[in-house]
Steps between C-alpha positions, in 0.01 A plus 500: 500500500643833399530795735178701508414854611437394860844343535659802335318736737609299805856499372487879487371522856780285637764674292399838644364389834661789684331775301182646654173494312190704560228317692160565343315182600303526826652286773311199636149607399220253426225640274140421586445306175785256567391136439464281807782266401739795507360634827566159652872543432521796740663838450690498168816686402439837329352462152399135536163325525290779353257486209700487178449395139796371300587698189643407163838628615475324841282192432623289792418589861805484725472273804751578776604203715683581823789313658540296817410681826360790295155636419389665178500851646849456647656342194350717227461851648751641249454290187121485497436874455769525235335226299164670541646831382617325182150385417508143630206342681659388826374233736659349810415228748601379842557125502613215717521667843776738382642228279546247780248240383575215265589603147225278363237679709632846414497406130132413528434840657680666210295294254172618652617862508620502139174345380306774677723772356446361150124491546497848651705660222399284206868442419627173352826488695684674781856611549649393833768687692625312803762559766691218671249215555258707294727443200526126560153396619325616179731269305367208704145606414589543133675166466294268719157658536429613145568868541741540210227581247379788718835678522643728232828544683656458843765733638679373811683745728761294687279189472567209737508248217669233712238526772513610862547315826463678834614366836603602849865392538498534881212257553519285191128556449349641186363852541263439210445126446320545170729760352739262330460534128704333228843453665827565322528134406158495332483479122131597487578867445843476347685809376486633144795290385300180546257589223207522740207645303387727781846634569520600136209739548637649821725804498682621811504875538846647433717618785544875547785645297802616704516870585 
């Protein structure tokens, strides 16, 4: 999959991350006409989860998927309004108890959310931007739960493609027993070099250029 306008825009943000940008999107407001499925997600980041119709230039709604220990408003307070300012329809969800539930369960939550976004907007596919586990978990959904046909592109920001495993070294007990995703030894979500079909559609966001 070739680089599209969303990936190019994100590359520009990370290349010039230190430069200020005017904030014109109201912060953390929930309009009265917001659909119930979006209200159920809680307070969104600025610019997200508001009524929006995709355009010819921006046909794919952007779904923001937060990382482990995060929430949507924490993870996307900066990126969400910038995407909205550029004309994207932006949606975000909270999933998996801050990303601490099983990957399989979180992927099902993402599936339900994406289906609702597609119905709400009338779009055929979404673009997904994920951070950390939010860049890896959608790949599980795409590969194993049939989500690939609903995704135009997936941009991972520091995605945990080898999985995560949390523990408490002092007690030897797991701090989140169901957090273990695909471990480093797993070949289920192998890196791009393996020829994995999902990895081929996944683009990590570029690192900021040195100043």
